[in-house]
N, C-alpha and C positions, 0 to 999 in steps of 0.2 A: 502492499501498500505506500510509504512510504520510499520513495527510491532519490538516494545519492547523487549528486549533476557532478561530475570531475570530470571536465572538458579539456583531451588531452594537449589542444592546442596554448592555451590557461595555465601561469607556474599556480603549480600546486600550494594549497592551501600555506599559510604561518604557521599551524599549528594545527589540535585536533578540531576541521569540524567543516565543515564541507560548500564550495562554493555556491553551491543551491540544488535545494529537496523538493525532485516533486510528488504530487499529492493527488495520488486517484481520483476521480469523481466522485460523485456522492461521499466523501467523509468529512464528517460530521468538525468543525473549527472552533476552536476556543480559544479567542484570546486574552491576556492574565496580563491587568496591570505592573507598570515595574513593583517590583517589592523593594519594598529596604531591608534593609539585617538591624529589624529590630523582634523580639524574642514577644509573645503573648501578654510577661509583665510589663512592659516597655523596655526592658535591658534590652542595650544596645553597646554589642562588645569592641574590646581599643580596636582587634586584630581586621584585619580584613579578609582572611580566612574563613573568620567564623558569621561575619557581617557575610560572607556571601554560603557559606551554609546557611545559613539564618536563610537568603533571600529567597535558592533552590527548596529549602524546608515548605517556605508557604505557598511557591509554584506550585511543591509538590500536591501540597490540602490544593490549594484552585484546582487540579487536573483530577485532581479523585474526585472532587463533589460532580466532577462530571463524568467519570466513571471512567478517565484517564489516568497515564504514566509518565512519567519522566523520559520517557524511553518516544513518547507521542513527541514532542516539542521536537518543530520543523524548523523554527528561526526562533532566534534569541538574539535581544542587545542586551547589552552589559556596558557600566558606567560606571568608573572610578574617580573618583575625585584630584591621583597626582600617577606618575610611574609606574615611583614604587607598590603602586594597588593589583598591580597587573598578574605579574606574578602569583600571588596568594590569588588571585580572582582562577585566573586563569589552571590551573593547582587543584580547585575542588571544583567547576566544568571538565575541564579530563575525565578527571574521576569520576565522577556522574552516568557521563555518558563514552558507551564504547562506540568500535564502530569509527569510523569518520566525524561523527559526530554530525547536531543540526548546522546549518547558516548560522554561522554567526556577526556579530562584530559589536567592536570592542572600544566605547572614545574614551576620552581624556574627557572629564570636566571640569570645570571651576567651580561646585557646587552643588550638597542639596538643599534643604528645608533645613534641613540641624547641621551644625557642622561636623559634630560628631556620623552622620552620615558621613560613609566614604565608598561603597558600593552601591545599587538601586541595578534590577533585572527585571524584561521584562519579556516575556517570549509569546509564543504561540503553539498551537499542539493543534493535529489531526489527529483521527480518529472515528472510528466508527459509533 
Protein backbone atom coordinates (compact mmCIF):
# COMPACT_ATOMS: atom_id res chain seq x y z
CA UNK A 1 0.00 0.00 0.00
CA UNK A 2 2.90 2.41 0.72
CA UNK A 3 5.68 2.41 -1.85
CA UNK A 4 8.93 4.29 -1.17
CA UNK A 5 10.18 6.22 -4.21
CA UNK A 6 13.92 6.57 -4.80
CA UNK A 7 14.65 7.39 -8.46
CA UNK A 8 18.15 6.41 -9.61
CA UNK A 9 18.38 9.73 -11.46
CA UNK A 10 18.72 11.79 -8.26
CA UNK A 11 21.13 11.67 -5.33
CA UNK A 12 20.14 9.15 -2.63
CA UNK A 13 18.69 10.61 0.58
CA UNK A 14 21.15 12.08 3.10
CA UNK A 15 19.70 9.96 5.90
CA UNK A 16 17.08 7.30 6.59
CA UNK A 17 14.10 8.72 4.68
CA UNK A 18 12.48 8.34 1.27
CA UNK A 19 12.46 11.00 -1.41
CA UNK A 20 8.78 10.19 -1.88
CA UNK A 21 6.12 7.71 -0.81
CA UNK A 22 3.28 6.57 -3.04
CA UNK A 23 -0.02 5.90 -1.28
CA UNK A 24 -2.36 3.38 -2.92
CA UNK A 25 -5.74 4.60 -4.09
CA UNK A 26 -8.49 4.34 -1.51
CA UNK A 27 -6.26 4.77 1.53
CA UNK A 28 -7.49 6.86 4.45
CA UNK A 29 -5.25 9.81 5.32
CA UNK A 30 -4.63 11.12 8.83
CA UNK A 31 -2.94 14.51 9.27
CA UNK A 32 -1.29 15.10 12.64
CA UNK A 33 -0.75 18.64 13.84
CA UNK A 34 2.73 19.54 14.98
CA UNK A 35 3.50 17.84 18.28
CA UNK A 36 5.90 19.34 20.79
CA UNK A 37 8.08 17.50 23.30
CA UNK A 38 5.72 17.88 26.22
CA UNK A 39 4.36 15.13 28.47
CA UNK A 40 0.72 14.90 29.65
CA UNK A 41 1.84 16.30 33.03
CA UNK A 42 3.30 19.39 31.25
CA UNK A 43 6.89 18.20 31.78
CA UNK A 44 9.26 19.38 29.04
CA UNK A 45 12.61 17.54 29.03
CA UNK A 46 15.75 19.60 28.54
CA UNK A 47 17.22 17.06 26.08
CA UNK A 48 16.23 17.41 22.40
CA UNK A 49 16.23 13.63 21.94
CA UNK A 50 13.79 13.19 24.82
CA UNK A 51 11.60 15.90 23.35
CA UNK A 52 11.66 14.09 19.98
CA UNK A 53 10.62 10.87 21.75
CA UNK A 54 7.61 12.65 23.24
CA UNK A 55 6.70 14.13 19.86
CA UNK A 56 6.52 10.64 18.37
CA UNK A 57 4.71 9.21 21.43
CA UNK A 58 2.06 11.88 20.92
CA UNK A 59 1.85 11.18 17.19
CA UNK A 60 1.52 7.44 17.89
CA UNK A 61 -1.41 8.17 20.24
CA UNK A 62 -3.15 10.29 17.58
CA UNK A 63 -2.65 7.59 14.96
CA UNK A 64 -3.84 4.86 17.35
CA UNK A 65 -7.09 6.80 17.78
CA UNK A 66 -7.58 6.27 14.03
CA UNK A 67 -6.48 2.63 14.12
CA UNK A 68 -3.07 3.37 12.61
CA UNK A 69 0.54 3.33 13.84
CA UNK A 70 3.92 4.85 13.18
CA UNK A 71 4.51 2.33 10.36
CA UNK A 72 1.65 4.03 8.47
CA UNK A 73 3.40 7.43 8.36
CA UNK A 74 4.14 8.57 4.83
CA UNK A 75 5.47 12.07 5.54
CA UNK A 76 7.21 13.80 8.44
CA UNK A 77 7.91 17.51 8.79
CA UNK A 78 10.24 18.17 11.70
CA UNK A 79 11.57 21.39 13.13
CA UNK A 80 14.46 21.96 15.54
CA UNK A 81 15.69 25.22 17.02
CA UNK A 82 19.41 24.57 16.56
CA UNK A 83 21.71 22.43 14.40
CA UNK A 84 22.87 20.75 17.62
CA UNK A 85 19.37 19.26 17.97
CA UNK A 86 19.42 17.60 14.53
CA UNK A 87 21.40 14.51 15.57
CA UNK A 88 19.29 13.67 18.65
CA UNK A 89 16.10 14.12 16.61
CA UNK A 90 17.43 12.00 13.72
CA UNK A 91 18.58 9.24 16.11
CA UNK A 92 15.01 8.93 17.42
CA UNK A 93 13.47 9.06 13.94
CA UNK A 94 15.89 6.48 12.54
CA UNK A 95 15.25 4.09 15.45
CA UNK A 96 11.47 4.31 15.01
CA UNK A 97 11.28 3.80 11.24
CA UNK A 98 12.58 0.73 9.44
CA UNK A 99 13.69 0.47 5.84
CA UNK A 100 14.04 3.70 3.94
CA UNK A 101 11.51 5.49 6.14
CA UNK A 102 8.81 7.98 5.20
CA UNK A 103 9.33 11.12 3.14
CA UNK A 104 10.85 13.63 5.52
CA UNK A 105 11.85 17.27 5.85
CA UNK A 106 13.91 18.70 8.72
CA UNK A 107 14.18 22.46 9.17
CA UNK A 108 15.96 24.68 11.64
CA UNK A 109 13.66 27.39 12.98
CA UNK A 110 14.17 30.35 15.29
CA UNK A 111 11.83 29.05 18.00
CA UNK A 112 8.44 27.84 19.14
CA UNK A 113 5.67 29.20 21.37
CA UNK A 114 7.69 28.52 24.52
CA UNK A 115 11.44 28.89 24.78
CA UNK A 116 12.02 25.42 26.29
CA UNK A 117 10.70 23.63 23.20
CA UNK A 118 13.47 22.43 20.89
CA UNK A 119 11.66 19.97 18.59
CA UNK A 120 8.30 19.85 16.84
CA UNK A 121 7.11 17.06 14.56
CA UNK A 122 4.06 16.80 12.31
CA UNK A 123 3.09 13.75 10.30
CA UNK A 124 0.79 12.40 7.61
CA UNK A 125 -0.22 8.75 7.73
CA UNK A 126 -2.13 6.53 5.30
CA UNK A 127 -3.96 3.29 6.01
CA UNK A 128 -7.08 1.25 5.43
